[in-house]
MOPAC internal coordinates of N, CA, C and O (Angstrom, degrees):
PM7 1SCF
backbone

  N    0.0000 0     0.00 0     0.00 0    0    0    0
  C    1.4505 1     0.00 0     0.00 0    1    0    0
  C    1.5268 1   109.02 1     0.00 0    2    1    0
  O    1.2310 1   121.53 1   -38.78 1    3    2    1
  N    1.3059 1   114.68 1   141.22 1    3    2    1
  C    1.4560 1   121.02 1   175.98 1    5    3    2
  C    1.5230 1   109.24 1   -92.88 1    6    5    3
  O    1.2310 1   121.13 1   -28.61 1    7    6    5
  N    1.3308 1   115.45 1   151.39 1    7    6    5
  C    1.4576 1   120.88 1   177.80 1    9    7    6
  C    1.5120 1   110.20 1  -113.18 1   10    9    7
  O    1.2310 1   121.40 1   -42.21 1   11   10    9
  N    1.3304 1   114.92 1   137.79 1   11   10    9
  C    1.4559 1   122.20 1   172.63 1   13   11   10
  C    1.5166 1   107.47 1  -123.33 1   14   13   11
  O    1.2310 1   121.11 1   -32.41 1   15   14   13
  N    1.3341 1   115.49 1   147.59 1   15   14   13
  C    1.4577 1   120.10 1   175.49 1   17   15   14
  C    1.5179 1   108.20 1  -122.19 1   18   17   15
  O    1.2310 1   120.76 1   -52.24 1   19   18   17
  N    1.3182 1   116.16 1   127.76 1   19   18   17
  C    1.4533 1   120.60 1   177.32 1   21   19   18
  C    1.5208 1   110.73 1   -72.27 1   22   21   19
  O    1.2310 1   121.10 1   -17.49 1   23   22   21
  N    1.3404 1   115.51 1   162.51 1   23   22   21
  C    1.4738 1   119.95 1   179.98 1   25   23   22
  C    1.5137 1   111.34 1   -59.23 1   26   25   23
  O    1.2310 1   120.85 1   135.77 1   27   26   25
  N    1.3247 1   115.98 1   -44.23 1   27   26   25
  C    1.4665 1   119.08 1  -178.16 1   29   27   26
  C    1.5252 1   111.30 1   -69.30 1   30   29   27
  O    1.2310 1   120.10 1   148.09 1   31   30   29
  N    1.3278 1   117.40 1   -31.91 1   31   30   29
  C    1.4621 1   120.21 1   176.08 1   33   31   30
  C    1.5308 1   109.80 1   -63.94 1   34   33   31
  O    1.2310 1   120.54 1   135.75 1   35   34   33
  N    1.3190 1   116.56 1   -44.25 1   35   34   33
  C    1.4669 1   120.85 1   179.15 1   37   35   34
  C    1.5226 1   110.24 1   -60.89 1   38   37   35
  O    1.2310 1   120.43 1   137.94 1   39   38   37
  N    1.3186 1   116.79 1   -42.06 1   39   38   37
  C    1.4679 1   121.05 1   178.52 1   41   39   38
  C    1.5342 1   110.36 1   -63.23 1   42   41   39
  O    1.2310 1   120.36 1   135.64 1   43   42   41
  N    1.3356 1   116.92 1   -44.36 1   43   42   41
  C    1.4720 1   120.99 1   177.37 1   45   43   42
  C    1.5245 1   111.23 1   -60.91 1   46   45   43
  O    1.2310 1   120.87 1   138.58 1   47   46   45
  N    1.3320 1   115.95 1   -41.42 1   47   46   45
  C    1.4602 1   121.43 1  -178.75 1   49   47   46
  C    1.5284 1   111.25 1   -64.61 1   50   49   47
  O    1.2310 1   120.30 1   137.29 1   51   50   49
  N    1.3231 1   117.03 1   -42.71 1   51   50   49
  C    1.4714 1   120.67 1   177.96 1   53   51   50
  C    1.5209 1   110.92 1   -63.22 1   54   53   51
  O    1.2310 1   120.87 1   138.36 1   55   54   53
  N    1.3140 1   115.94 1   -41.64 1   55   54   53
  C    1.4635 1   120.79 1   179.82 1   57   55   54
  C    1.5322 1   110.81 1   -62.54 1   58   57   55
  O    1.2310 1   120.50 1   133.99 1   59   58   57
  N    1.3268 1   116.64 1   -46.01 1   59   58   57
  C    1.4655 1   120.29 1   178.69 1   61   59   58
  C    1.5285 1   111.64 1   -70.82 1   62   61   59
  O    1.2310 1   120.29 1   151.56 1   63   62   61
  N    1.3367 1   117.06 1   -28.44 1   63   62   61
  C    1.4590 1   121.41 1   179.84 1   65   63   62
  C    1.5129 1   113.34 1   -62.94 1   66   65   63
  O    1.2310 1   120.40 1   154.29 1   67   66   65
  N    1.3165 1   116.85 1   -25.71 1   67   66   65
  C    1.4665 1   120.31 1   177.33 1   69   67   66
  C    1.5214 1   110.79 1   -68.53 1   70   69   67
  O    1.2310 1   120.57 1   145.01 1   71   70   69
  N    1.3257 1   116.51 1   -34.99 1   71   70   69
  C    1.4587 1   120.70 1  -179.31 1   73   71   70
  C    1.5255 1   112.37 1   -89.16 1   74   73   71
  O    1.2310 1   120.74 1   146.20 1   75   74   73
  N    1.3448 1   116.19 1   -33.80 1   75   74   73
  C    1.4631 1   121.96 1  -177.79 1   77   75   74
  C    1.5296 1   108.89 1  -122.44 1   78   77   75
  O    1.2310 1   119.63 1   -88.10 1   79   78   77
  N    1.3284 1   118.31 1    91.90 1   79   78   77
  C    1.4702 1   121.49 1  -173.56 1   81   79   78
  C    1.5335 1   115.15 1   -61.16 1   82   81   79
  O    1.2310 1   119.40 1   154.11 1   83   82   81
  N    1.3133 1   118.75 1   -25.89 1   83   82   81
  C    1.4720 1   119.89 1  -177.04 1   85   83   82
  C    1.5299 1   112.95 1   -93.76 1   86   85   83
  O    1.2310 1   120.16 1  -167.30 1   87   86   85
  N    1.3111 1   117.30 1    12.70 1   87   86   85
  C    1.4673 1   120.03 1  -174.93 1   89   87   86
  C    1.5344 1   112.32 1   -62.29 1   90   89   87
  O    1.2310 1   119.96 1   148.17 1   91   90   89
  N    1.3196 1   117.69 1   -31.83 1   91   90   89
  C    1.4760 1   119.96 1   179.25 1   93   91   90
  C    1.5270 1   111.10 1   -65.55 1   94   93   91
  O    1.2310 1   120.37 1   136.48 1   95   94   93
  N    1.3381 1   116.89 1   -43.52 1   95   94   93
  C    1.4619 1   120.18 1   177.57 1   97   95   94
  C    1.5293 1   110.66 1   -66.57 1   98   97   95
  O    1.2310 1   120.64 1   140.53 1   99   98   97
  N    1.3227 1   116.39 1   -39.47 1   99   98   97
  C    1.4683 1   120.36 1   178.60 1  101   99   98
  C    1.5259 1   110.68 1   -63.76 1  102  101   99
  O    1.2310 1   120.47 1   143.40 1  103  102  101
  N    1.3170 1   116.71 1   -36.60 1  103  102  101
  C    1.4622 1   120.79 1   178.88 1  105  103  102
  C    1.5276 1   110.96 1   -66.82 1  106  105  103
  O    1.2310 1   119.92 1   144.08 1  107  106  105
  N    1.3252 1   117.76 1   -35.92 1  107  106  105
  C    1.4709 1   120.68 1   177.76 1  109  107  106
  C    1.5309 1   110.87 1   -64.20 1  110  109  107
  O    1.2310 1   120.33 1   138.88 1  111  110  109
  N    1.3248 1   116.97 1   -41.12 1  111  110  109
  C    1.4702 1   120.93 1   176.59 1  113  111  110
  C    1.5284 1   109.63 1   -63.40 1  114  113  111
  O    1.2310 1   120.75 1   136.53 1  115  114  113
  N    1.3152 1   116.17 1   -43.47 1  115  114  113
  C    1.4642 1   121.97 1   177.69 1  117  115  114
  C    1.5264 1   110.70 1   -58.37 1  118  117  115
  O    1.2310 1   120.27 1   135.11 1  119  118  117
  N    1.3243 1   117.08 1   -44.89 1  119  118  117
  C    1.4720 1   121.65 1  -179.71 1  121  119  118
  C    1.5296 1   111.35 1   -61.31 1  122  121  119
  O    1.2310 1   120.64 1   135.22 1  123  122  121
  N    1.3300 1   116.38 1   -44.78 1  123  122  121
  C    1.4663 1   119.82 1  -179.58 1  125  123  122
  C    1.5287 1   111.23 1   -61.92 1  126  125  123
  O    1.2310 1   120.80 1   135.81 1  127  126  125
  N    1.3264 1   116.07 1   -44.19 1  127  126  125
  C    1.4618 1   120.85 1  -179.20 1  129  127  126
  C    1.5231 1   111.31 1   -62.34 1  130  129  127
  O    1.2310 1   120.66 1   131.96 1  131  130  129
  N    1.3168 1   116.34 1   -48.04 1  131  130  129
  C    1.4607 1   119.86 1  -175.93 1  133  131  130
  C    1.5242 1   111.98 1   -73.73 1  134  133  131
  O    1.2310 1   119.74 1   152.34 1  135  134  133
  N    1.3183 1   118.10 1   -27.66 1  135  134  133
  C    1.4660 1   120.55 1   174.78 1  137  135  134
  C    1.5241 1   109.57 1   -65.09 1  138  137  135
  O    1.2310 1   120.55 1   135.41 1  139  138  137
  N    1.3299 1   116.55 1   -44.59 1  139  138  137
  C    1.4674 1   120.19 1   179.70 1  141  139  138
  C    1.5281 1   111.72 1   -61.08 1  142  141  139
  O    1.2310 1   120.57 1   139.93 1  143  142  141
  N    1.3167 1   116.51 1   -40.07 1  143  142  141
  C    1.4674 1   120.36 1  -179.55 1  145  143  142
  C    1.5229 1   110.83 1   -62.93 1  146  145  143
  O    1.2310 1   120.16 1   132.19 1  147  146  145
  N    1.3271 1   117.30 1   -47.81 1  147  146  145
  C    1.4648 1   120.22 1  -174.88 1  149  147  146
  C    1.5185 1   112.92 1   -75.16 1  150  149  147
  O    1.2310 1   119.88 1   164.49 1  151  150  149
  N    1.3218 1   117.84 1   -15.51 1  151  150  149
  C    1.4598 1   119.94 1   177.86 1  153  151  150
  C    1.5247 1   112.68 1   -85.14 1  154  153  151
  O    1.2310 1   120.17 1   173.92 1  155  154  153
  N    1.3254 1   117.27 1    -6.08 1  155  154  153
  C    1.4624 1   120.48 1   176.07 1  157  155  154
  C    1.5228 1   109.41 1   -66.42 1  158  157  155
  O    1.2310 1   120.40 1   -41.08 1  159  158  157
  N    1.3010 1   116.85 1   138.92 1  159  158  157
  C    1.4649 1   121.43 1  -177.02 1  161  159  158
  C    1.5290 1   113.26 1   -82.28 1  162  161  159
  O    1.2310 1   120.52 1   144.29 1  163  162  161
  N    1.3157 1   116.61 1   -35.71 1  163  162  161
  C    1.4580 1   121.62 1  -173.56 1  165  163  162
  C    1.5342 1   110.72 1   -89.79 1  166  165  163
  O    1.2310 1   119.84 1   -54.52 1  167  166  165
  N    1.3223 1   117.91 1   125.48 1  167  166  165
  C    1.4625 1   121.98 1   179.06 1  169  167  166
  C    1.5253 1   111.69 1   -59.86 1  170  169  167
  O    1.2310 1   120.35 1   146.39 1  171  170  169
  N    1.3204 1   116.94 1   -33.61 1  171  170  169
  C    1.4620 1   120.41 1  -179.85 1  173  171  170
  C    1.5227 1   112.07 1   -65.38 1  174  173  171
  O    1.2310 1   120.03 1   155.91 1  175  174  173
  N    1.3264 1   117.56 1   -24.09 1  175  174  173
  C    1.4604 1   120.75 1   176.11 1  177  175  174
  C    1.5224 1   111.51 1   -79.34 1  178  177  175
  O    1.2310 1   120.32 1   151.52 1  179  178  177
  N    1.3247 1   117.00 1   -28.48 1  179  178  177
  C    1.4653 1   121.82 1  -178.66 1  181  179  178
  C    1.5240 1   111.29 1   -82.00 1  182  181  179
  O    1.2310 1   120.47 1   143.84 1  183  182  181
  N    1.3173 1   116.71 1   -36.16 1  183  182  181
  C    1.4545 1   122.40 1  -173.04 1  185  183  182
  C    1.5318 1   114.70 1   -52.99 1  186  185  183
  O    1.2310 1   118.00 1   134.96 1  187  186  185
  N    1.3342 1   121.41 1   -45.04 1  187  186  185
  C    1.4676 1   120.16 1  -179.65 1  189  187  186
  C    1.5333 1   113.26 1   -59.49 1  190  189  187
  O    1.2310 1   120.51 1   152.66 1  191  190  189
  N    1.3099 1   116.63 1   -27.34 1  191  190  189
  C    1.4642 1   121.08 1   179.26 1  193  191  190
  C    1.5283 1   110.87 1   -62.79 1  194  193  191
  O    1.2310 1   120.14 1   151.10 1  195  194  193
  N    1.3257 1   117.34 1   -28.90 1  195  194  193
  C    1.4596 1   121.72 1  -177.60 1  197  195  194
  C    1.5209 1   113.53 1  -103.86 1  198  197  195
  O    1.2310 1   119.75 1  -175.17 1  199  198  197
  N    1.3145 1   118.09 1     4.83 1  199  198  197
  C    1.4550 1   120.38 1   179.06 1  201  199  198
  C    1.5205 1   112.31 1   -91.28 1  202  201  199
  O    1.2310 1   119.79 1   166.86 1  203  202  201
  N    1.2977 1   118.00 1   -13.14 1  203  202  201
  C    1.4515 1   121.22 1   177.67 1  205  203  202
  C    1.5210 1   111.06 1   -85.31 1  206  205  203
  O    1.2310 1   120.80 1    12.13 1  207  206  205
  N    1.3168 1   116.07 1  -167.87 1  207  206  205
  C    1.4591 1   121.06 1  -178.70 1  209  207  206
  C    1.5180 1   112.89 1   -92.25 1  210  209  207
  O    1.2310 1   119.71 1   170.77 1  211  210  209
  N    1.3197 1   118.15 1    -9.23 1  211  210  209
  C    1.4596 1   120.06 1  -173.04 1  213  211  210
  C    1.5225 1   114.03 1   -82.81 1  214  213  211
  O    1.2310 1   119.32 1   155.60 1  215  214  213
  N    1.3052 1   118.91 1   -24.40 1  215  214  213
  C    1.4603 1   121.89 1  -175.09 1  217  215  214
  C    1.5169 1   110.26 1  -138.84 1  218  217  215
  O    1.2310 1   121.11 1   -35.99 1  219  218  217
  N    1.3252 1   115.48 1   144.01 1  219  218  217
  C    1.4605 1   119.04 1   175.23 1  221  219  218
  C    1.5224 1   109.73 1  -149.05 1  222  221  219
  O    1.2310 1   121.23 1   -30.93 1  223  222  221
  N    1.3160 1   115.25 1   149.07 1  223  222  221
  C    1.4572 1   120.75 1   177.71 1  225  223  222
  C    1.5251 1   107.45 1   -91.71 1  226  225  223
  O    1.2310 1   120.72 1   -59.80 1  227  226  225
  N    1.3308 1   116.23 1   120.20 1  227  226  225
  C    1.4584 1   121.35 1   179.91 1  229  227  226
  C    1.5220 1   111.89 1   -84.28 1  230  229  227
  O    1.2310 1   120.76 1   149.05 1  231  230  229
  N    1.3273 1   116.16 1   -30.95 1  231  230  229
  C    1.4666 1   120.56 1  -177.76 1  233  231  230
  C    1.5167 1   109.08 1  -147.50 1  234  233  231
  O    1.2310 1   120.77 1   -41.78 1  235  234  233
  N    1.3183 1   116.14 1   138.22 1  235  234  233
  C    1.4608 1   121.12 1   177.17 1  237  235  234
  C    1.5148 1   111.65 1    90.81 1  238  237  235
  O    1.2310 1   121.24 1   -15.18 1  239  238  237
  N    1.3007 1   115.24 1   164.82 1  239  238  237
  C    1.4577 1   122.16 1   175.55 1  241  239  238
  C    1.5256 1   107.53 1  -107.64 1  242  241  239
  O    1.2310 1   120.65 1   -15.31 1  243  242  241
  N    1.3134 1   116.36 1   164.69 1  243  242  241
  C    1.4614 1   119.73 1  -177.72 1  245  243  242
  C    1.5168 1   111.40 1   -53.78 1  246  245  243
  O    1.2310 1   121.33 1   -47.82 1  247  246  245
  N    1.3009 1   115.06 1   132.18 1  247  246  245
  C    1.4661 1   123.96 1   175.84 1  249  247  246
  C    1.5297 1   113.89 1    63.60 1  250  249  247
  O    1.2310 1   119.40 1  -158.40 1  251  250  249
  N    1.3429 1   118.74 1    21.60 1  251  250  249
  C    1.4588 1   120.04 1   168.30 1  253  251  250
  C    1.5213 1   106.65 1   -73.30 1  254  253  251
  O    1.2310 1   120.41 1    -2.48 1  255  254  253
  N    1.3363 1   116.81 1   177.52 1  255  254  253
  C    1.4627 1   119.04 1  -178.73 1  257  255  254
  C    1.5215 1   111.98 1   -59.51 1  258  257  255
  O    1.2310 1   120.42 1   137.91 1  259  258  257
  N    1.3398 1   116.81 1   -42.09 1  259  258  257
  C    1.4634 1   120.88 1  -179.50 1  261  259  258
  C    1.5233 1   108.91 1  -132.84 1  262  261  259
  O    1.2310 1   120.80 1   -46.80 1  263  262  261
  N    1.3214 1   116.07 1   133.20 1  263  262  261
  C    1.4585 1   122.85 1   173.33 1  265  263  262
  C    1.5191 1   107.80 1  -125.08 1  266  265  263
  O    1.2310 1   120.47 1   -42.01 1  267  266  265
  N    1.3247 1   116.70 1   137.99 1  267  266  265
  C    1.4591 1   121.97 1   172.77 1  269  267  266
  C    1.5263 1   106.02 1  -107.55 1  270  269  267
  O    1.2310 1   120.77 1   -53.24 1  271  270  269
  N    1.3274 1   116.13 1   126.76 1  271  270  269
  C    1.4632 1   121.55 1  -173.11 1  273  271  270
  C    1.5247 1   110.29 1  -123.53 1  274  273  271
  O    1.2310 1   121.27 1   -40.12 1  275  274  273
  N    1.3244 1   115.18 1   139.88 1  275  274  273
  C    1.4619 1   122.23 1   172.04 1  277  275  274
  C    1.5234 1   106.26 1  -111.62 1  278  277  275
  O    1.2310 1   120.57 1   -54.90 1  279  278  277
  N    1.3265 1   116.52 1   125.10 1  279  278  277
  C    1.4621 1   120.18 1  -175.90 1  281  279  278
  C    1.5232 1   110.59 1  -134.01 1  282  281  279
  O    1.2310 1   121.13 1   -30.63 1  283  282  281
  N    1.3041 1   115.45 1   149.37 1  283  282  281
  C    1.4623 1   120.61 1   173.89 1  285  283  282
  C    1.5168 1   108.19 1   -87.01 1  286  285  283
  O    1.2310 1   121.24 1   -39.89 1  287  286  285
  N    1.3145 1   115.23 1   140.11 1  287  286  285
  C    1.4600 1   119.87 1   178.69 1  289  287  286
  C    1.5207 1   108.69 1  -122.34 1  290  289  287
  O    1.2310 1   120.68 1   -52.16 1  291  290  289
  N    1.3071 1   116.30 1   127.84 1  291  290  289
  C    1.4583 1   119.64 1   178.04 1  293  291  290
  C    1.5204 1   109.40 1   -82.75 1  294  293  291
  O    1.2310 1   121.61 1   -28.18 1  295  294  293
  N    1.3136 1   114.52 1   151.82 1  295  294  293
  C    1.4600 1   120.69 1  -179.48 1  297  295  294
  C    1.5188 1   108.96 1  -128.71 1  298  297  295
  O    1.2310 1   120.51 1   -40.85 1  299  298  297
  N    1.3112 1   116.63 1   139.15 1  299  298  297
  C    1.4609 1   119.71 1   178.33 1  301  299  298
  C    1.5237 1   111.19 1   -73.96 1  302  301  299
  O    1.2310 1   119.87 1   165.10 1  303  302  301
  N    1.3321 1   117.85 1   -14.90 1  303  302  301
  C    1.4678 1   121.46 1   177.28 1  305  303  302
  C    1.5261 1   112.22 1   -82.77 1  306  305  303
  O    1.2310 1   120.55 1   165.15 1  307  306  305
  N    1.3149 1   116.55 1   -14.85 1  307  306  305
  C    1.4620 1   121.08 1  -176.32 1  309  307  306
  C    1.5241 1   109.07 1  -123.11 1  310  309  307
  O    1.2310 1   120.97 1   -24.32 1  311  310  309
  N    1.3248 1   115.75 1   155.68 1  311  310  309
  C    1.4625 1   119.95 1   178.46 1  313  311  310
  C    1.5252 1   112.49 1   -87.92 1  314  313  311
  O    1.2310 1   120.22 1   167.50 1  315  314  313
  N    1.3162 1   117.18 1   -12.50 1  315  314  313
  C    1.4624 1   119.61 1  -179.33 1  317  315  314
  C    1.5257 1   110.28 1  -119.91 1  318  317  315
  O    1.2310 1   120.80 1     0.63 1  319  318  317
  N    1.3115 1   116.07 1  -179.37 1  319  318  317
  C    1.4647 1   120.33 1  -178.73 1  321  319  318
  C    1.5219 1   109.15 1  -112.90 1  322  321  319
  O    1.2310 1   121.21 1  -118.06 1  323  322  321
  N    1.3188 1   115.28 1    61.94 1  323  322  321
  C    1.4589 1   119.32 1  -176.11 1  325  323  322
  C    1.5249 1   113.17 1   -91.82 1  326  325  323
  O    1.2310 1   119.54 1  -176.14 1  327  326  325
  N    1.3267 1   118.47 1     3.86 1  327  326  325
  C    1.4583 1   120.61 1   174.74 1  329  327  326
  C    1.5224 1   109.37 1   -86.18 1  330  329  327
  O    1.2310 1   120.82 1   -41.57 1  331  330  329
  N    1.3224 1   116.04 1   138.43 1  331  330  329
  C    1.4616 1   121.41 1   179.07 1  333  331  330
  C    1.5225 1   109.38 1  -120.37 1  334  333  331
  O    1.2310 1   120.85 1   -39.26 1  335  334  333
  N    1.3097 1   115.98 1   140.74 1  335  334  333
  C    1.4633 1   122.41 1   177.23 1  337  335  334
  C    1.5233 1   107.73 1  -124.72 1  338  337  335
  O    1.2310 1   121.13 1   -50.91 1  339  338  337
  N    1.3222 1   115.44 1   129.09 1  339  338  337
  C    1.4589 1   121.73 1   174.38 1  341  339  338
  C    1.5222 1   106.23 1  -107.74 1  342  341  339
  O    1.2310 1   120.53 1   -51.44 1  343  342  341
  N    1.3311 1   116.59 1   128.56 1  343  342  341
  C    1.4604 1   118.94 1   179.11 1  345  343  342
  C    1.5202 1   110.89 1  -143.53 1  346  345  343
  O    1.2310 1   121.48 1   -21.35 1  347  346  345
  N    1.3260 1   114.77 1   158.65 1  347  346  345
  C    1.4621 1   121.81 1   178.31 1  349  347  346
  C    1.5181 1   108.75 1  -111.47 1  350  349  347
  O    1.2310 1   120.68 1   -44.89 1  351  350  349
  N    1.3198 1   116.31 1   135.11 1  351  350  349
  C    1.4588 1   122.13 1   175.62 1  353  351  350
  C    1.5234 1   106.90 1  -108.37 1  354  353  351
  O    1.2310 1   120.61 1   -59.33 1  355  354  353
  N    1.3297 1   116.44 1   120.67 1  355  354  353
  C    1.4623 1   121.33 1   179.46 1  357  355  354
  C    1.5199 1   107.71 1  -114.19 1  358  357  355
  O    1.2310 1   120.42 1   -68.19 1  359  358  357
  N    1.3282 1   116.80 1   111.81 1  359  358  357
  C    1.4596 1   121.03 1  -176.04 1  361  359  358
  C    1.5186 1   112.82 1   -79.77 1  362  361  359
  O    1.2310 1   119.89 1   157.45 1  363  362  361
  N    1.3279 1   117.81 1   -22.55 1  363  362  361
  C    1.4643 1   119.76 1   176.99 1  365  363  362
  C    1.5249 1   110.58 1   -70.71 1  366  365  363
  O    1.2310 1   120.93 1   137.71 1  367  366  365
  N    1.3266 1   115.82 1   -42.29 1  367  366  365
  C    1.4673 1   120.20 1  -179.77 1  369  367  366
  C    1.5247 1   112.19 1   -91.24 1  370  369  367
  O    1.2310 1   120.48 1   173.82 1  371  370  369
  N    1.3240 1   116.68 1    -6.18 1  371  370  369
  C    1.4670 1   123.60 1  -177.76 1  373  371  370
  C    1.5282 1   110.28 1    52.83 1  374  373  371
  O    1.2310 1   121.04 1  -122.48 1  375  374  373
  N    1.3366 1   115.61 1    57.52 1  375  374  373
  C    1.4586 1   119.96 1   179.67 1  377  375  374
  C    1.5228 1   111.30 1  -147.32 1  378  377  375
  O    1.2310 1   122.16 1   -23.59 1  379  378  377
  N    1.3153 1   113.47 1   156.41 1  379  378  377
  C    1.4566 1   122.09 1   174.49 1  381  379  378
  C    1.5190 1   106.59 1  -116.22 1  382  381  379
  O    1.2310 1   120.65 1   -54.07 1  383  382  381
  N    1.3297 1   116.36 1   125.93 1  383  382  381
  C    1.4604 1   121.60 1   178.87 1  385  383  382
  C    1.5179 1   108.61 1  -107.84 1  386  385  383
  O    1.2310 1   120.70 1   -60.88 1  387  386  385
  N    1.3229 1   116.26 1   119.12 1  387  386  385
  C    1.4601 1   121.15 1   178.00 1  389  387  386
  C    1.5240 1   107.57 1   -79.46 1  390  389  387
  O    1.2310 1   120.35 1   -57.87 1  391  390  389
  N    1.3270 1   116.93 1   122.13 1  391  390  389
  C    1.4557 1   122.09 1  -172.51 1  393  391  390
  C    1.5205 1   112.06 1  -101.04 1  394  393  391
  O    1.2310 1   120.54 1   133.53 1  395  394  393
  N    1.3214 1   116.58 1   -46.47 1  395  394  393
  C    1.4582 1   119.38 1  -173.35 1  397  395  394
  C    1.5211 1   109.89 1  -151.91 1  398  397  395
  O    1.2310 1   121.01 1   -35.05 1  399  398  397
  N    1.3278 1   115.68 1   144.95 1  399  398  397
  C    1.4633 1   122.13 1   172.45 1  401  399  398
  C    1.5236 1   106.67 1  -136.06 1  402  401  399
  O    1.2310 1   120.83 1   -45.17 1  403  402  401
  N    1.3276 1   116.01 1   134.83 1  403  402  401
  C    1.4598 1   119.08 1  -179.48 1  405  403  402
  C    1.5189 1   110.39 1  -154.94 1  406  405  403
  O    1.2310 1   121.50 1   -18.33 1  407  406  405
  N    1.3421 1   114.73 1   161.67 1  407  406  405
  C    1.4518 1   122.14 1   176.79 1  409  407  406
  C    1.5231 1   107.76 1   -92.94 1  410  409  407
  O    1.2310 1   120.26 1   -52.85 1  411  410  409
  N    1.3070 1   117.11 1   127.15 1  411  410  409
  C    1.4620 1   122.32 1  -177.56 1  413  411  410
  C    1.5272 1   111.70 1   -59.80 1  414  413  411
  O    1.2310 1   119.74 1   150.78 1  415  414  413
  N    1.3284 1   118.10 1   -29.22 1  415  414  413
  C    1.4612 1   121.23 1  -179.17 1  417  415  414
  C    1.5277 1   111.93 1   -74.39 1  418  417  415
  O    1.2310 1   120.02 1   158.80 1  419  418  417
  N    1.3271 1   117.57 1   -21.20 1  419  418  417
  C    1.4597 1   120.94 1  -178.94 1  421  419  418
  C    1.5259 1   112.52 1  -100.26 1  422  421  419
  O    1.2310 1   120.14 1   158.60 1  423  422  421
  N    1.3175 1   117.33 1   -21.40 1  423  422  421
  C    1.4620 1   121.80 1  -176.62 1  425  423  422
  C    1.5229 1   107.82 1  -146.27 1  426  425  423
  O    1.2310 1   120.33 1   -53.33 1  427  426  425
  N    1.3180 1   116.97 1   126.67 1  427  426  425
  C    1.4639 1   120.34 1  -174.47 1  429  427  426
  C    1.5241 1   114.20 1   -72.63 1  430  429  427
  O    1.2310 1   120.25 1   134.21 1  431  430  429
  N    1.3288 1   117.13 1   -45.79 1  431  430  429
  C    1.4612 1   120.68 1  -174.51 1  433  431  430
  C    1.5185 1   111.49 1  -130.81 1  434  433  431
  O    1.2310 1   121.82 1   -16.49 1  435  434  433
  N    1.3284 1   114.12 1   163.51 1  435  434  433
  C    1.4604 1   120.49 1   177.30 1  437  435  434
  C    1.5259 1   110.05 1   -71.09 1  438  437  435
  O    1.2310 1   120.99 1   -19.58 1  439  438  437
  N    1.3117 1   115.72 1   160.42 1  439  438  437
  C    1.4613 1   122.61 1   176.56 1  441  439  438
  C    1.5313 1   107.72 1   -83.96 1  442  441  439
  O    1.2310 1   120.52 1   -77.10 1  443  442  441
  N    1.3067 1   116.60 1   102.90 1  443  442  441
  C    1.4716 1   120.90 1  -174.61 1  445  443  442
  C    1.5232 1   112.18 1   -62.44 1  446  445  443
  O    1.2310 1   120.05 1   146.38 1  447  446  445
  N    1.3215 1   117.50 1   -33.62 1  447  446  445
  C    1.4651 1   119.81 1   179.70 1  449  447  446
  C    1.5222 1   111.12 1   -63.19 1  450  449  447
  O    1.2310 1   120.39 1   144.24 1  451  450  449
  N    1.3160 1   116.86 1   -35.76 1  451  450  449
  C    1.4671 1   120.10 1  -179.65 1  453  451  450
  C    1.5154 1   111.63 1   -64.96 1  454  453  451
  O    1.2310 1   120.14 1   134.74 1  455  454  453
  N    1.3150 1   117.34 1   -45.26 1  455  454  453
  C    1.4697 1   117.30 1  -177.50 1  457  455  454
  C    1.5117 1   112.62 1   -81.09 1  458  457  455
  O    1.2310 1   119.71 1   157.73 1  459  458  457
  N    1.3235 1   118.16 1   -22.27 1  459  458  457
  C    1.4659 1   119.50 1   177.02 1  461  459  458
  C    1.5223 1   111.45 1   -67.59 1  462  461  459
  O    1.2310 1   120.02 1   155.60 1  463  462  461
  N    1.3192 1   117.57 1   -24.40 1  463  462  461
  C    1.4673 1   121.48 1   176.83 1  465  463  462
  C    1.5294 1   111.75 1   -65.92 1  466  465  463
  O    1.2310 1   119.82 1   159.04 1  467  466  465
  N    1.3186 1   117.95 1   -20.96 1  467  466  465
  C    1.4682 1   122.50 1  -174.83 1  469  467  466
  C    1.5223 1   113.42 1   -99.51 1  470  469  467
  O    1.2310 1   119.56 1  -177.23 1  471  470  469
  N    1.3251 1   118.44 1     2.77 1  471  470  469
  C    1.4671 1   120.94 1  -179.16 1  473  471  470
  C    1.5054 1   111.42 1   -70.93 1  474  473  471
  O    1.2310 1   120.10 1   180.00 1  475  474  473

């Protein structure tokens, strides 16, 4: 799967990078993990990944053309997993578009308008 980053995602990442210097490395680990999950062929193998508290599908069903996912991302600069990443998975284009990243302590919810643009 290919990764794309939106302009606003890059801006959010730079802003958080000032407070959390290792966020770029943490994002690479996040990308590898989520790429492996979406490359699984069997839906039954993917489903447990979304039954816990760390990940949820905001839009779409598993393996539809487009899924919008909200996931928790751990950071080596922090002791908890209060970073959230919103991304879109497009199976037709075989790509993951990173839409938004934010700290749960600074912002309660995702920007719904941002991810609705990717449906």
